Predicted model as a PDB file, atoms N, CA, C, CB and O in Angstrom, pLDDT in the B-factor column:
MODEL        1                                                                  
ATOM      1  N   MET A   1     110.227  44.685 189.371  1.00 95.00           N  
ATOM      2  CA  MET A   1     109.442  45.561 190.062  1.00 95.00           C  
ATOM      3  C   MET A   1     110.053  47.003 190.086  1.00 95.00           C  
ATOM      4  CB  MET A   1     109.234  45.021 191.412  1.00 95.00           C  
ATOM      5  O   MET A   1     111.277  47.135 190.070  1.00 95.00           O  
ATOM      6  N   HIS A   2     109.252  48.039 190.123  1.00 98.00           N  
ATOM      7  CA  HIS A   2     109.583  49.502 190.459  1.00 98.00           C  
ATOM      8  C   HIS A   2     109.304  49.969 191.596  1.00 98.00           C  
ATOM      9  CB  HIS A   2     109.045  50.354 189.708  1.00 98.00           C  
ATOM     10  O   HIS A   2     108.530  49.327 192.307  1.00 98.00           O  
ATOM     11  N   PHE A   3     109.856  51.197 192.058  1.00 98.00           N  
ATOM     12  CA  PHE A   3     109.746  51.306 193.385  1.00 98.00           C  
ATOM     13  C   PHE A   3     109.322  53.064 193.280  1.00 98.00           C  
ATOM     14  CB  PHE A   3     111.278  50.752 194.281  1.00 98.00           C  
ATOM     15  O   PHE A   3     109.751  53.768 192.366  1.00 98.00           O  
ATOM     16  N   LEU A   4     108.553  53.507 194.217  1.00 98.00           N  
ATOM     17  CA  LEU A   4     108.368  54.782 194.366  1.00 98.00           C  
ATOM     18  C   LEU A   4     109.180  55.057 195.937  1.00 98.00           C  
ATOM     19  CB  LEU A   4     106.682  55.117 194.234  1.00 98.00           C  
ATOM     20  O   LEU A   4     108.849  54.364 196.898  1.00 98.00           O  
ATOM     21  N   TYR A   5     109.992  55.863 196.039  1.00 98.00           N  
ATOM     22  CA  TYR A   5     110.597  56.004 197.483  1.00 98.00           C  
ATOM     23  C   TYR A   5     110.597  57.523 197.961  1.00 98.00           C  
ATOM     24  CB  TYR A   5     112.180  55.432 197.509  1.00 98.00           C  
ATOM     25  O   TYR A   5     110.832  58.490 197.237  1.00 98.00           O  
ATOM     26  N   ILE A   6     110.337  57.544 199.106  1.00 96.00           N  
ATOM     27  CA  ILE A   6     110.451  58.949 199.884  1.00 96.00           C  
ATOM     28  C   ILE A   6     111.470  58.878 200.713  1.00 96.00           C  
ATOM     29  CB  ILE A   6     109.253  59.379 200.718  1.00 96.00           C  
ATOM     30  O   ILE A   6     111.410  58.028 201.601  1.00 96.00           O  
ATOM     31  N   LEU A   7     112.661  59.764 200.620  1.00 97.00           N  
ATOM     32  CA  LEU A   7     113.679  59.880 201.563  1.00 97.00           C  
ATOM     33  C   LEU A   7     113.447  60.995 202.424  1.00 97.00           C  
ATOM     34  CB  LEU A   7     114.938  59.982 200.956  1.00 97.00           C  
ATOM     35  O   LEU A   7     112.761  61.954 202.071  1.00 97.00           O  
ATOM     36  N   GLU A   8     114.043  60.894 203.640  1.00 95.00           N  
ATOM     37  CA  GLU A   8     113.862  61.927 204.383  1.00 95.00           C  
ATOM     38  C   GLU A   8     115.418  62.062 204.933  1.00 95.00           C  
ATOM     39  CB  GLU A   8     112.645  61.708 205.459  1.00 95.00           C  
ATOM     40  O   GLU A   8     116.198  61.147 205.196  1.00 95.00           O  
ATOM     41  N   SER A   9     115.651  63.698 205.037  1.00 96.00           N  
ATOM     42  CA  SER A   9     117.145  64.052 205.556  1.00 96.00           C  
ATOM     43  C   SER A   9     117.047  63.709 207.022  1.00 96.00           C  
ATOM     44  CB  SER A   9     117.640  65.745 205.337  1.00 96.00           C  
ATOM     45  O   SER A   9     116.118  63.812 207.823  1.00 96.00           O  
ATOM     46  N   LEU A  10     118.542  63.180 207.152  1.00 97.00           N  
ATOM     47  CA  LEU A  10     118.750  63.407 208.574  1.00 97.00           C  
ATOM     48  C   LEU A  10     119.490  64.650 209.156  1.00 97.00           C  
ATOM     49  CB  LEU A  10     119.421  62.320 209.013  1.00 97.00           C  
ATOM     50  O   LEU A  10     119.791  64.750 210.346  1.00 97.00           O  
ATOM     51  N   LYS A  11     119.675  65.307 208.490  1.00 96.00           N  
ATOM     52  CA  LYS A  11     120.368  66.874 208.464  1.00 96.00           C  
ATOM     53  C   LYS A  11     119.377  67.683 208.557  1.00 96.00           C  
ATOM     54  CB  LYS A  11     121.201  67.349 207.168  1.00 96.00           C  
ATOM     55  O   LYS A  11     119.664  68.574 209.356  1.00 96.00           O  
ATOM     56  N   ASN A  12     117.977  67.848 207.970  1.00 95.00           N  
ATOM     57  CA  ASN A  12     117.209  68.979 208.155  1.00 95.00           C  
ATOM     58  C   ASN A  12     115.670  68.567 208.103  1.00 95.00           C  
ATOM     59  CB  ASN A  12     117.594  70.032 207.089  1.00 95.00           C  
ATOM     60  O   ASN A  12     114.722  69.333 208.275  1.00 95.00           O  
ATOM     61  N   GLY A  13     115.635  67.742 207.940  1.00 93.00           N  
ATOM     62  CA  GLY A  13     113.967  67.000 207.734  1.00 93.00           C  
ATOM     63  C   GLY A  13     113.471  67.038 206.401  1.00 93.00           C  
ATOM     64  O   GLY A  13     112.418  66.489 206.077  1.00 93.00           O  
ATOM     65  N   SER A  14     114.009  67.505 205.825  1.00 92.00           N  
ATOM     66  CA  SER A  14     113.524  67.780 204.084  1.00 92.00           C  
ATOM     67  C   SER A  14     113.324  66.502 203.591  1.00 92.00           C  
ATOM     68  CB  SER A  14     114.733  68.564 202.968  1.00 92.00           C  
ATOM     69  O   SER A  14     114.066  65.705 204.165  1.00 92.00           O  
ATOM     70  N   TYR A  15     112.467  65.886 202.580  1.00 93.00           N  
ATOM     71  CA  TYR A  15     111.939  64.821 201.863  1.00 93.00           C  
ATOM     72  C   TYR A  15     112.317  64.972 200.281  1.00 93.00           C  
ATOM     73  CB  TYR A  15     110.388  64.779 202.123  1.00 93.00           C  
ATOM     74  O   TYR A  15     112.438  65.992 199.601  1.00 93.00           O  
ATOM     75  N   TYR A  16     112.418  64.004 200.039  1.00 95.00           N  
ATOM     76  CA  TYR A  16     112.919  63.739 198.345  1.00 95.00           C  
ATOM     77  C   TYR A  16     112.054  62.553 197.734  1.00 95.00           C  
ATOM     78  CB  TYR A  16     114.747  63.199 198.193  1.00 95.00           C  
ATOM     79  O   TYR A  16     112.051  61.440 198.262  1.00 95.00           O  
ATOM     80  N   VAL A  17     111.455  62.797 196.800  1.00 96.00           N  
ATOM     81  CA  VAL A  17     110.726  61.808 196.316  1.00 96.00           C  
ATOM     82  C   VAL A  17     111.161  61.138 194.800  1.00 96.00           C  
ATOM     83  CB  VAL A  17     109.393  62.374 196.326  1.00 96.00           C  
ATOM     84  O   VAL A  17     111.427  61.915 193.882  1.00 96.00           O  
ATOM     85  N   GLY A  18     111.216  59.735 194.594  1.00 97.00           N  
ATOM     86  CA  GLY A  18     111.980  59.403 193.382  1.00 97.00           C  
ATOM     87  C   GLY A  18     111.396  58.138 192.966  1.00 97.00           C  
ATOM     88  O   GLY A  18     110.464  57.745 193.667  1.00 97.00           O  
ATOM     89  N   VAL A  19     111.779  57.334 191.869  1.00 98.00           N  
ATOM     90  CA  VAL A  19     111.535  56.169 191.366  1.00 98.00           C  
ATOM     91  C   VAL A  19     112.667  55.519 191.050  1.00 98.00           C  
ATOM     92  CB  VAL A  19     110.760  56.237 190.390  1.00 98.00           C  
ATOM     93  O   VAL A  19     113.570  56.200 190.563  1.00 98.00           O  
ATOM     94  N   THR A  20     112.919  53.863 191.276  1.00 98.00           N  
ATOM     95  CA  THR A  20     113.725  53.339 191.047  1.00 98.00           C  
ATOM     96  C   THR A  20     113.622  51.922 190.860  1.00 98.00           C  
ATOM     97  CB  THR A  20     114.369  53.706 191.715  1.00 98.00           C  
ATOM     98  O   THR A  20     112.580  51.528 191.383  1.00 98.00           O  
ATOM     99  N   ASN A  21     114.355  50.880 190.263  1.00 98.00           N  
ATOM    100  CA  ASN A  21     114.298  49.699 190.128  1.00 98.00           C  
ATOM    101  C   ASN A  21     115.380  48.886 191.116  1.00 98.00           C  
ATOM    102  CB  ASN A  21     114.425  49.521 188.747  1.00 98.00           C  
ATOM    103  O   ASN A  21     115.576  47.673 191.034  1.00 98.00           O  
ATOM    104  N   ASN A  22     116.072  49.816 192.103  1.00 98.00           N  
ATOM    105  CA  ASN A  22     116.837  49.053 192.984  1.00 98.00           C  
ATOM    106  C   ASN A  22     117.150  50.052 194.429  1.00 98.00           C  
ATOM    107  CB  ASN A  22     118.257  48.563 192.119  1.00 98.00           C  
ATOM    108  O   ASN A  22     118.055  50.886 194.467  1.00 98.00           O  
ATOM    109  N   ILE A  23     116.503  49.856 195.209  1.00 97.00           N  
ATOM    110  CA  ILE A  23     116.290  50.866 196.355  1.00 97.00           C  
ATOM    111  C   ILE A  23     117.605  51.033 196.959  1.00 97.00           C  
ATOM    112  CB  ILE A  23     115.215  50.397 197.472  1.00 97.00           C  
ATOM    113  O   ILE A  23     118.034  52.186 197.011  1.00 97.00           O  
ATOM    114  N   LYS A  24     118.415  49.965 197.487  1.00 97.00           N  
ATOM    115  CA  LYS A  24     119.455  49.929 198.067  1.00 97.00           C  
ATOM    116  C   LYS A  24     120.640  50.742 197.287  1.00 97.00           C  
ATOM    117  CB  LYS A  24     119.663  48.597 198.301  1.00 97.00           C  
ATOM    118  O   LYS A  24     121.452  51.468 197.859  1.00 97.00           O  
ATOM    119  N   ARG A  25     120.592  50.463 195.719  1.00 98.00           N  
ATOM    120  CA  ARG A  25     121.836  51.402 194.983  1.00 98.00           C  
ATOM    121  C   ARG A  25     121.295  52.721 195.053  1.00 98.00           C  
ATOM    122  CB  ARG A  25     122.233  51.040 193.276  1.00 98.00           C  
ATOM    123  O   ARG A  25     122.037  53.592 195.508  1.00 98.00           O  
ATOM    124  N   ARG A  26     120.200  53.019 194.705  1.00 97.00           N  
ATOM    125  CA  ARG A  26     119.804  54.316 194.929  1.00 97.00           C  
ATOM    126  C   ARG A  26     119.945  55.245 196.161  1.00 97.00           C  
ATOM    127  CB  ARG A  26     118.692  54.249 194.710  1.00 97.00           C  
ATOM    128  O   ARG A  26     120.235  56.440 196.209  1.00 97.00           O  
ATOM    129  N   LEU A  27     119.639  54.300 197.207  1.00 98.00           N  
ATOM    130  CA  LEU A  27     119.833  55.039 198.530  1.00 98.00           C  
ATOM    131  C   LEU A  27     121.033  55.313 198.640  1.00 98.00           C  
ATOM    132  CB  LEU A  27     119.457  54.398 199.707  1.00 98.00           C  
ATOM    133  O   LEU A  27     121.296  56.483 198.920  1.00 98.00           O  
ATOM    134  N   ALA A  28     122.183  54.324 198.457  1.00 98.00           N  
ATOM    135  CA  ALA A  28     123.718  54.567 198.327  1.00 98.00           C  
ATOM    136  C   ALA A  28     124.049  55.740 197.715  1.00 98.00           C  
ATOM    137  CB  ALA A  28     124.410  53.550 197.583  1.00 98.00           C  
ATOM    138  O   ALA A  28     124.694  56.556 198.374  1.00 98.00           O  
ATOM    139  N   GLN A  29     123.672  56.053 196.331  1.00 97.00           N  
ATOM    140  CA  GLN A  29     123.807  57.099 195.504  1.00 97.00           C  
ATOM    141  C   GLN A  29     123.643  58.247 196.242  1.00 97.00           C  
ATOM    142  CB  GLN A  29     122.971  57.052 194.445  1.00 97.00           C  
ATOM    143  O   GLN A  29     124.610  58.990 196.403  1.00 97.00           O  
ATOM    144  N   HIS A  30     122.321  58.569 196.826  1.00 97.00           N  
ATOM    145  CA  HIS A  30     121.852  59.795 197.413  1.00 97.00           C  
ATOM    146  C   HIS A  30     122.934  59.798 198.742  1.00 97.00           C  
ATOM    147  CB  HIS A  30     120.052  59.757 197.801  1.00 97.00           C  
ATOM    148  O   HIS A  30     123.608  60.824 198.837  1.00 97.00           O  
ATOM    149  N   ASN A  31     123.103  58.998 199.524  1.00 98.00           N  
ATOM    150  CA  ASN A  31     124.035  59.152 200.880  1.00 98.00           C  
ATOM    151  C   ASN A  31     125.674  59.335 200.350  1.00 98.00           C  
ATOM    152  CB  ASN A  31     123.870  57.557 201.983  1.00 98.00           C  
ATOM    153  O   ASN A  31     126.499  59.610 201.222  1.00 98.00           O  
ATOM    154  N   ASN A  32     126.068  59.207 199.152  1.00 97.00           N  
ATOM    155  CA  ASN A  32     127.259  59.148 198.687  1.00 97.00           C  
ATOM    156  C   ASN A  32     127.505  60.257 197.878  1.00 97.00           C  
ATOM    157  CB  ASN A  32     127.473  58.019 198.083  1.00 97.00           C  
ATOM    158  O   ASN A  32     128.550  60.258 197.228  1.00 97.00           O  
ATOM    159  N   GLY A  33     126.705  61.244 197.793  1.00 95.00           N  
ATOM    160  CA  GLY A  33     126.696  62.626 196.950  1.00 95.00           C  
ATOM    161  C   GLY A  33     126.761  62.116 195.468  1.00 95.00           C  
ATOM    162  O   GLY A  33     127.804  62.454 194.908  1.00 95.00           O  
ATOM    163  N   LEU A  34     126.123  61.577 194.905  1.00 95.00           N  
ATOM    164  CA  LEU A  34     125.867  61.252 193.750  1.00 95.00           C  
ATOM    165  C   LEU A  34     124.762  61.640 192.892  1.00 95.00           C  
ATOM    166  CB  LEU A  34     125.895  60.240 193.824  1.00 95.00           C  
ATOM    167  O   LEU A  34     124.621  61.346 191.705  1.00 95.00           O  
ATOM    168  N   SER A  35     123.793  62.517 193.820  1.00 91.00           N  
ATOM    169  CA  SER A  35     123.037  63.142 192.967  1.00 91.00           C  
ATOM    170  C   SER A  35     122.621  64.541 193.804  1.00 91.00           C  
ATOM    171  CB  SER A  35     121.833  62.165 192.494  1.00 91.00           C  
ATOM    172  O   SER A  35     122.273  64.801 194.956  1.00 91.00           O  
ATOM    173  N   ARG A  36     122.901  65.430 192.331  1.00 90.00           N  
ATOM    174  CA  ARG A  36     123.037  66.657 192.927  1.00 90.00           C  
ATOM    175  C   ARG A  36     122.217  67.266 193.695  1.00 90.00           C  
ATOM    176  CB  ARG A  36     123.219  67.370 192.217  1.00 90.00           C  
ATOM    177  O   ARG A  36     122.668  68.084 194.497  1.00 90.00           O  
ATOM    178  N   TYR A  37     120.935  67.027 193.632  1.00 90.00           N  
ATOM    179  CA  TYR A  37     119.887  67.928 194.418  1.00 90.00           C  
ATOM    180  C   TYR A  37     120.304  67.585 195.926  1.00 90.00           C  
ATOM    181  CB  TYR A  37     118.117  67.514 194.059  1.00 90.00           C  
ATOM    182  O   TYR A  37     120.658  68.425 196.753  1.00 90.00           O  
ATOM    183  N   THR A  38     120.200  66.177 196.146  1.00 95.00           N  
ATOM    184  CA  THR A  38     120.477  65.871 197.648  1.00 95.00           C  
ATOM    185  C   THR A  38     121.643  65.545 197.911  1.00 95.00           C  
ATOM    186  CB  THR A  38     119.765  64.894 198.203  1.00 95.00           C  
ATOM    187  O   THR A  38     121.700  64.650 198.753  1.00 95.00           O  
ATOM    188  N   SER A  39     122.652  65.920 197.519  1.00 95.00           N  
ATOM    189  CA  SER A  39     123.910  65.905 198.324  1.00 95.00           C  
ATOM    190  C   SER A  39     123.954  67.075 199.308  1.00 95.00           C  
ATOM    191  CB  SER A  39     125.158  65.965 197.390  1.00 95.00           C  
ATOM    192  O   SER A  39     124.730  66.852 200.237  1.00 95.00           O  
ATOM    193  N   ALA A  40     123.450  68.043 199.353  1.00 95.00           N  
ATOM    194  CA  ALA A  40     123.628  68.961 200.304  1.00 95.00           C  
ATOM    195  C   ALA A  40     123.008  68.483 201.383  1.00 95.00           C  
ATOM    196  CB  ALA A  40     123.223  70.196 199.979  1.00 95.00           C  
ATOM    197  O   ALA A  40     123.366  69.107 202.382  1.00 95.00           O  
ATOM    198  N   PHE A  41     122.242  67.656 201.609  1.00 96.00           N  
ATOM    199  CA  PHE A  41     121.111  67.199 202.565  1.00 96.00           C  
ATOM    200  C   PHE A  41     121.230  65.889 203.277  1.00 96.00           C  
ATOM    201  CB  PHE A  41     119.864  67.111 201.827  1.00 96.00           C  
ATOM    202  O   PHE A  41     120.347  65.598 204.084  1.00 96.00           O  
ATOM    203  N   LYS A  42     122.450  64.881 203.020  1.00 96.00           N  
ATOM    204  CA  LYS A  42     122.670  63.786 203.213  1.00 96.00           C  
ATOM    205  C   LYS A  42     123.197  63.693 204.703  1.00 96.00           C  
ATOM    206  CB  LYS A  42     123.451  63.347 202.194  1.00 96.00           C  
ATOM    207  O   LYS A  42     123.900  64.619 205.107  1.00 96.00           O  
ATOM    208  N   PRO A  43     122.971  62.882 205.350  1.00 98.00           N  
ATOM    209  CA  PRO A  43     122.415  61.524 205.015  1.00 98.00           C  
ATOM    210  C   PRO A  43     121.158  61.655 204.809  1.00 98.00           C  
ATOM    211  CB  PRO A  43     122.590  60.502 205.972  1.00 98.00           C  
ATOM    212  O   PRO A  43     120.601  62.685 205.188  1.00 98.00           O  
ATOM    213  N   TRP A  44     120.545  60.782 204.256  1.00 98.00           N  
ATOM    214  CA  TRP A  44     119.043  60.402 203.869  1.00 98.00           C  
ATOM    215  C   TRP A  44     118.719  58.860 204.447  1.00 98.00           C  
ATOM    216  CB  TRP A  44     118.842  60.441 202.058  1.00 98.00           C  
ATOM    217  O   TRP A  44     119.566  57.980 204.292  1.00 98.00           O  
ATOM    218  N   LYS A  45     117.560  58.605 205.063  1.00 97.00           N  
ATOM    219  CA  LYS A  45     116.749  57.452 205.330  1.00 97.00           C  
ATOM    220  C   LYS A  45     115.574  57.211 204.678  1.00 97.00           C  
ATOM    221  CB  LYS A  45     116.447  57.418 206.510  1.00 97.00           C  
ATOM    222  O   LYS A  45     114.822  58.179 204.569  1.00 97.00           O  
ATOM    223  N   ILE A  46     115.177  56.028 204.154  1.00 97.00           N  
ATOM    224  CA  ILE A  46     113.902  55.851 203.586  1.00 97.00           C  
ATOM    225  C   ILE A  46     112.929  55.803 204.501  1.00 97.00           C  
ATOM    226  CB  ILE A  46     113.813  54.775 202.834  1.00 97.00           C  
ATOM    227  O   ILE A  46     112.907  55.158 205.550  1.00 97.00           O  
ATOM    228  N   ALA A  47     111.917  56.705 203.933  1.00 97.00           N  
ATOM    229  CA  ALA A  47     110.747  56.916 204.720  1.00 97.00           C  
ATOM    230  C   ALA A  47     109.266  56.112 204.450  1.00 97.00           C  
ATOM    231  CB  ALA A  47     110.549  58.333 204.582  1.00 97.00           C  
ATOM    232  O   ALA A  47     108.342  55.854 205.222  1.00 97.00           O  
ATOM    233  N   ARG A  48     109.470  55.832 202.978  1.00 96.00           N  
ATOM    234  CA  ARG A  48     108.278  55.396 202.333  1.00 96.00           C  
ATOM    235  C   ARG A  48     108.947  54.507 201.200  1.00 96.00           C  
ATOM    236  CB  ARG A  48     107.286  56.668 201.791  1.00 96.00           C  
ATOM    237  O   ARG A  48     109.959  54.790 200.558  1.00 96.00           O  
ATOM    238  N   ILE A  49     108.149  53.356 201.098  1.00 98.00           N  
ATOM    239  CA  ILE A  49     108.493  52.568 199.856  1.00 98.00           C  
ATOM    240  C   ILE A  49     107.476  52.228 199.307  1.00 98.00           C  
ATOM    241  CB  ILE A  49     109.233  51.457 199.982  1.00 98.00           C  
ATOM    242  O   ILE A  49     106.883  51.556 200.151  1.00 98.00           O  
ATOM    243  N   GLU A  50     106.628  52.285 198.019  1.00 98.00           N  
ATOM    244  CA  GLU A  50     105.834  51.488 197.304  1.00 98.00           C  
ATOM    245  C   GLU A  50     106.322  51.035 196.137  1.00 98.00           C  
ATOM    246  CB  GLU A  50     104.767  52.024 197.093  1.00 98.00           C  
ATOM    247  O   GLU A  50     107.155  51.568 195.404  1.00 98.00           O  
ATOM    248  N   GLU A  51     105.608  49.767 195.981  1.00 98.00           N  
ATOM    249  CA  GLU A  51     105.859  48.895 195.016  1.00 98.00           C  
ATOM    250  C   GLU A  51     104.898  48.921 193.744  1.00 98.00           C  
ATOM    251  CB  GLU A  51     105.860  47.660 195.640  1.00 98.00           C  
ATOM    252  O   GLU A  51     103.681  48.846 193.915  1.00 98.00           O  
ATOM    253  N   PHE A  52     105.461  49.029 192.436  1.00 98.00           N  
ATOM    254  CA  PHE A  52     104.698  48.796 191.305  1.00 98.00           C  
ATOM    255  C   PHE A  52     105.116  47.824 190.409  1.00 98.00           C  
ATOM    256  CB  PHE A  52     104.559  49.864 190.658  1.00 98.00           C  
ATOM    257  O   PHE A  52     106.257  47.378 190.533  1.00 98.00           O  
ATOM    258  N   ASP A  53     104.290  47.363 189.408  1.00 98.00           N  
ATOM    259  CA  ASP A  53     104.606  46.452 188.597  1.00 98.00           C  
ATOM    260  C   ASP A  53     105.353  46.958 187.304  1.00 98.00           C  
ATOM    261  CB  ASP A  53     103.457  45.776 188.345  1.00 98.00           C  
ATOM    262  O   ASP A  53     106.210  46.278 186.741  1.00 98.00           O  
ATOM    263  N   SER A  54     104.959  48.200 186.884  1.00 98.00           N  
ATOM    264  CA  SER A  54     105.502  48.874 185.690  1.00 98.00           C  
ATOM    265  C   SER A  54     106.046  50.234 186.359  1.00 98.00           C  
ATOM    266  CB  SER A  54     104.307  49.111 184.435  1.00 98.00           C  
ATOM    267  O   SER A  54     105.641  50.748 187.402  1.00 98.00           O  
ATOM    268  N   ILE A  55     107.082  50.696 185.487  1.00 97.00           N  
ATOM    269  CA  ILE A  55     107.440  52.028 185.728  1.00 97.00           C  
ATOM    270  C   ILE A  55     106.597  53.162 185.731  1.00 97.00           C  
ATOM    271  CB  ILE A  55     108.255  52.291 184.972  1.00 97.00           C  
ATOM    272  O   ILE A  55     106.597  54.056 186.578  1.00 97.00           O  
ATOM    273  N   GLU A  56     105.680  53.044 184.456  1.00 98.00           N  
ATOM    274  CA  GLU A  56     104.833  54.271 184.331  1.00 98.00           C  
ATOM    275  C   GLU A  56     104.072  54.259 185.610  1.00 98.00           C  
ATOM    276  CB  GLU A  56     103.851  54.289 183.019  1.00 98.00           C  
ATOM    277  O   GLU A  56     104.035  55.357 186.164  1.00 98.00           O  
ATOM    278  N   GLU A  57     103.424  53.236 186.244  1.00 98.00           N  
ATOM    279  CA  GLU A  57     102.560  53.267 187.278  1.00 98.00           C  
ATOM    280  C   GLU A  57     103.456  54.069 188.385  1.00 98.00           C  
ATOM    281  CB  GLU A  57     102.049  51.753 187.687  1.00 98.00           C  
ATOM    282  O   GLU A  57     103.011  55.159 188.743  1.00 98.00           O  
ATOM    283  N   ALA A  58     104.581  53.651 188.904  1.00 98.00           N  
ATOM    284  CA  ALA A  58     105.326  54.372 189.841  1.00 98.00           C  
ATOM    285  C   ALA A  58     105.746  55.801 189.304  1.00 98.00           C  
ATOM    286  CB  ALA A  58     106.528  53.547 190.219  1.00 98.00           C  
ATOM    287  O   ALA A  58     105.830  56.659 190.182  1.00 98.00           O  
ATOM    288  N   TYR A  59     106.006  56.177 188.083  1.00 98.00           N  
ATOM    289  CA  TYR A  59     106.109  57.653 187.811  1.00 98.00           C  
ATOM    290  C   TYR A  59     104.970  58.381 187.943  1.00 98.00           C  
ATOM    291  CB  TYR A  59     106.555  57.925 186.562  1.00 98.00           C  
ATOM    292  O   TYR A  59     105.044  59.514 188.419  1.00 98.00           O  
ATOM    293  N   ARG A  60     103.528  57.750 187.473  1.00 97.00           N  
ATOM    294  CA  ARG A  60     102.499  58.204 187.837  1.00 97.00           C  
ATOM    295  C   ARG A  60     102.119  58.798 189.329  1.00 97.00           C  
ATOM    296  CB  ARG A  60     101.851  57.328 187.494  1.00 97.00           C  
ATOM    297  O   ARG A  60     101.734  59.945 189.555  1.00 97.00           O  
ATOM    298  N   ARG A  61     102.298  57.855 190.190  1.00 97.00           N  
ATOM    299  CA  ARG A  61     102.520  57.958 191.763  1.00 97.00           C  
ATOM    300  C   ARG A  61     103.329  59.356 192.102  1.00 97.00           C  
ATOM    301  CB  ARG A  61     103.470  56.562 192.342  1.00 97.00           C  
ATOM    302  O   ARG A  61     102.929  60.324 192.747  1.00 97.00           O  
ATOM    303  N   GLU A  62     104.437  59.170 191.537  1.00 97.00           N  
ATOM    304  CA  GLU A  62     105.490  60.146 191.804  1.00 97.00           C  
ATOM    305  C   GLU A  62     104.998  61.734 191.661  1.00 97.00           C  
ATOM    306  CB  GLU A  62     106.683  59.831 190.779  1.00 97.00           C  
ATOM    307  O   GLU A  62     105.136  62.600 192.525  1.00 97.00           O  
ATOM    308  N   ARG A  63     104.363  61.895 190.294  1.00 95.00           N  
ATOM    309  CA  ARG A  63     103.672  62.908 189.876  1.00 95.00           C  
ATOM    310  C   ARG A  63     102.576  63.416 190.681  1.00 95.00           C  
ATOM    311  CB  ARG A  63     103.274  62.617 188.761  1.00 95.00           C  
ATOM    312  O   ARG A  63     102.340  64.622 190.755  1.00 95.00           O  
ATOM    313  N   PHE A  64     101.862  62.479 191.319  1.00 95.00           N  
ATOM    314  CA  PHE A  64     100.556  62.627 192.237  1.00 95.00           C  
ATOM    315  C   PHE A  64     101.255  63.368 193.235  1.00 95.00           C  
ATOM    316  CB  PHE A  64      99.747  61.177 192.842  1.00 95.00           C  
ATOM    317  O   PHE A  64     101.100  64.585 193.343  1.00 95.00           O  
ATOM    318  N   ILE A  65     102.252  62.503 194.201  1.00 94.00           N  
ATOM    319  CA  ILE A  65     102.587  63.153 195.375  1.00 94.00           C  
ATOM    320  C   ILE A  65     103.234  64.387 195.150  1.00 94.00           C  
ATOM    321  CB  ILE A  65     103.356  62.368 196.167  1.00 94.00           C  
ATOM    322  O   ILE A  65     102.940  65.264 195.962  1.00 94.00           O  
ATOM    323  N   LYS A  66     104.099  64.712 194.194  1.00 91.00           N  
ATOM    324  CA  LYS A  66     105.005  65.858 193.572  1.00 91.00           C  
ATOM    325  C   LYS A  66     103.872  67.141 193.779  1.00 91.00           C  
ATOM    326  CB  LYS A  66     105.527  65.514 191.672  1.00 91.00           C  
ATOM    327  O   LYS A  66     104.077  68.070 194.561  1.00 91.00           O  
ATOM    328  N   LYS A  67     102.896  67.038 193.104  1.00 89.00           N  
ATOM    329  CA  LYS A  67     101.771  67.925 192.738  1.00 89.00           C  
ATOM    330  C   LYS A  67     100.954  68.152 194.082  1.00 89.00           C  
ATOM    331  CB  LYS A  67     100.830  67.252 191.531  1.00 89.00           C  
ATOM    332  O   LYS A  67     100.315  69.200 194.170  1.00 89.00           O  
ATOM    333  N   ARG A  68     100.935  67.472 194.873  1.00 83.00           N  
ATOM    334  CA  ARG A  68     100.490  67.599 196.121  1.00 83.00           C  
ATOM    335  C   ARG A  68     101.317  68.385 197.296  1.00 83.00           C  
ATOM    336  CB  ARG A  68     100.275  66.341 196.460  1.00 83.00           C  
ATOM    337  O   ARG A  68     101.043  69.177 198.198  1.00 83.00           O  
ATOM    338  N   LYS A  69     102.299  67.830 196.866  1.00 70.00           N  
ATOM    339  CA  LYS A  69     103.488  68.680 197.594  1.00 70.00           C  
ATOM    340  C   LYS A  69     103.644  70.045 197.207  1.00 70.00           C  
ATOM    341  CB  LYS A  69     104.851  68.091 197.349  1.00 70.00           C  
ATOM    342  O   LYS A  69     104.070  70.808 198.075  1.00 70.00           O  
ATOM    343  N   VAL A  70     103.403  70.472 196.157  1.00 58.00           N  
ATOM    344  CA  VAL A  70     103.536  71.497 195.729  1.00 58.00           C  
ATOM    345  C   VAL A  70     102.320  72.517 196.053  1.00 58.00           C  
ATOM    346  CB  VAL A  70     103.821  71.250 194.505  1.00 58.00           C  
ATOM    347  O   VAL A  70     102.561  73.651 196.466  1.00 58.00           O  
ATOM    348  N   LYS A  71     101.154  72.106 195.867  1.00 55.00           N  
ATOM    349  CA  LYS A  71      99.974  72.441 196.063  1.00 55.00           C  
ATOM    350  C   LYS A  71      99.982  72.932 197.626  1.00 55.00           C  
ATOM    351  CB  LYS A  71      99.049  71.289 195.669  1.00 55.00           C  
ATOM    352  O   LYS A  71      99.649  74.078 197.931  1.00 55.00           O  
ATOM    353  N   ARG A  72     100.325  72.120 198.422  1.00 56.00           N  
ATOM    354  CA  ARG A  72     100.346  72.300 199.985  1.00 56.00           C  
ATOM    355  C   ARG A  72     101.267  73.438 200.006  1.00 56.00           C  
ATOM    356  CB  ARG A  72     100.894  70.948 200.945  1.00 56.00           C  
ATOM    357  O   ARG A  72     100.760  74.451 200.487  1.00 56.00           O  
ATOM    358  N   LEU A  73     102.462  73.549 199.623  1.00 51.00           N  
ATOM    359  CA  LEU A  73     103.404  74.344 199.751  1.00 51.00           C  
ATOM    360  C   LEU A  73     103.012  75.722 199.179  1.00 51.00           C  
ATOM    361  CB  LEU A  73     104.519  73.766 199.194  1.00 51.00           C  
ATOM    362  O   LEU A  73     103.388  76.743 199.755  1.00 51.00           O  
ATOM    363  N   SER A  74     102.347  75.767 198.183  1.00 51.00           N  
ATOM    364  CA  SER A  74     101.933  77.398 197.889  1.00 51.00           C  
ATOM    365  C   SER A  74     100.777  77.862 198.604  1.00 51.00           C  
ATOM    366  CB  SER A  74     101.564  77.702 196.348  1.00 51.00           C  
ATOM    367  O   SER A  74     100.456  79.034 198.407  1.00 51.00           O  
ATOM    368  N   ARG A  75     100.021  77.106 199.473  1.00 53.00           N  
ATOM    369  CA  ARG A  75      99.241  77.394 200.027  1.00 53.00           C  
ATOM    370  C   ARG A  75      99.705  78.165 201.511  1.00 53.00           C  
ATOM    371  CB  ARG A  75      98.548  76.315 199.968  1.00 53.00           C  
ATOM    372  O   ARG A  75      98.801  78.513 202.271  1.00 53.00           O  
ATOM    373  N   ARG A  76     100.817  78.359 201.802  1.00 49.00           N  
ATOM    374  CA  ARG A  76     101.636  78.801 202.897  1.00 49.00           C  
ATOM    375  C   ARG A  76     101.702  80.416 203.180  1.00 49.00           C  
ATOM    376  CB  ARG A  76     103.023  78.272 202.611  1.00 49.00           C  
ATOM    377  O   ARG A  76     102.387  80.853 204.104  1.00 49.00           O  
TER     378      ARG A  76                                                      
ENDMDL                                                                          
END                                                                             
């Protein structure tokens, strides 16, 4: 199984979207500062998880969410 996950920063309320096959390990990596982008905004909590049979499906969903996020931000 592969997962799309959305994290919410408890520091400033920002969100991060990613894909993994191990949610617990990946959340620990984000909260231990092992991900360069997210280390400045830790701690993180899981806001949403979606499960997929293939990694391709999970990445497709991630791209869809990130594109919508960019479009919404550019309208401000």
